[in-house]
N, C-alpha and C positions, 0 to 999 in steps of 0.2 A: 595608373594617370589621374592626373587631377582634372579637373572640372573644365578648365578651360581647354585643355587639350581634346577632351573629350566631347565638347561642345564644337570645336572646330570642325573634329572629325563628322560626326554628324552633321552639323551642318555642310559639309563638301560631300558625304553621301545623297542628302536631300538635295543640293541645288546644282551642283556640280555634274554625278555620276545617276541623279536622278533614280537611287533606289531608296525608294520613300520606307520599305519596309525596315529595311537596314538601320535608317534613318532614327525610325519612331523608338527599335529598341534602345537605341544610345540614348535617345533622350530622355527614355524613361529611366534608364539607368543612373541618368546625373540628378534626376529627381529623387530617386530612391538614395543614392548615395551621398549626394550632398544637397539635400533639401532646402538649406539657409543661403544657399547662394544664390550670387545675380545668376550664372549659367541655367541655375536650375529655372528663375523665371523665365529668362530668354527659351528654356526648351519648353517649358509649358507652352508659351505664346507660339514656337514654331510646330507644337502638337497641335494645336488650337488652327494652324492656317493649313496644316494638312488636311485635318478635319474639313474644313471648309472650301477646299480647292476642290476642283471640277475635274480630278485625276481619278485613275484606278486605285483604291486602296479598300481595305478588308472595314475600316472604321465607318462608321455612320456618322451623319454631320451631326453637330453641336444641336440641341435642341435651342427652338427660339425663346425659351424662358430661362436659359444660362447666363448668370450675371456680368459676365466678360462681353458679353453683347452689349450694345447699347441700345435703351429702349429708343422708338419713334420718336423725335421730335414733333413735340404737338406746337402748333402754332394758334395763333388768337385769328378768327377773320375779322378781316378790317372792311373797312368801305359797304358797310352795310346798306346804306343809299342805292349804292351801285349794285349790291345785290338784287335790291327790294326792284330796279328797274329793270333789271333783267328778267327777273320772274313776272314785273308787270307785262313786259314786251311779248313773254312765250303766253300769259293769260291772254293779251291781245289778238294773238296768231291764233289761239284756239278759237276765241269768241269770232273772230273773222271768218274762218272755215267752216264754223256752227252757220253763218248768217249767210255764206256763199252759197252753202250746202241749201239751204231754207229756200234762196230765192231762185236755184238753181231747179228745185223742187217746184217751187210755186210757179216758175214760167213755164215748166211742162204739163202741168197739171192743170185741170179746167177743160172747158169746151174748145177755149183757142189758143193753143201754144204758143208762146213768144218765143221763138229762136233767137232774135238780138237781146232779148234781157237773160238767157240761158248761157249764151256764147259770153256776155259780158259779167254775167257771175262766175265762169269757170276760169275766165282770165285774170280779171281784177281779184277774185277770191286767191288763186294759186298765187300771182304775183304778191298781194298783199301776205299772204301767211311765210312765204318763203323770206320776203326780205322782212318781215318783224321776228321771226325764227332766226335769221341770219345776225341781225342785230343784238337779241337776246345774247345766241351763243358767243358772238364777236365780246361782248362784256365778260359775259365768264371768262373765257380764252385771257383776257388782261389780268382778270382777277388771278386765274390759274398761274399766270407768270409772275404776277407781283408777288404770290405768296411762295412759289420755288424759287424764286431769286431772294427772297428774306429767310426761307429753310437755309438755302445754299451759305449765304453770308453766315448764320448762326455756328454751324456746324467746323 
């Protein structure tokens, strides 16, 4: 049989008959008998696909350091000012939480506890912290969306 016929047979076993083990034998036969043919290169790709498929097979997945697998795309970080603002808002949220906790402790400590100051510290502290954290995380979400969109466009 020529490599084209063998490849067609293996391909049909693989995709039409779902007989992966038999397809692997023929793909390997193509590689061994016709190593310089286009079918051998296609057979190697098909074997790689089989290794990475979530099907039952005796083969282990290809290791991550395999040169056939592309390396993750490294994207430069943009918008450093926005990243700084997000960190600043997060820092302000932490600071506001600490100030609210101190206000709560001071309002309850001492000879005459002040319930109004304690309530104000709890309410404004909670609302302030949640608001500042939401702003910080919102900025980070938009930055992540931009980065993911750019990564998708570069693939």
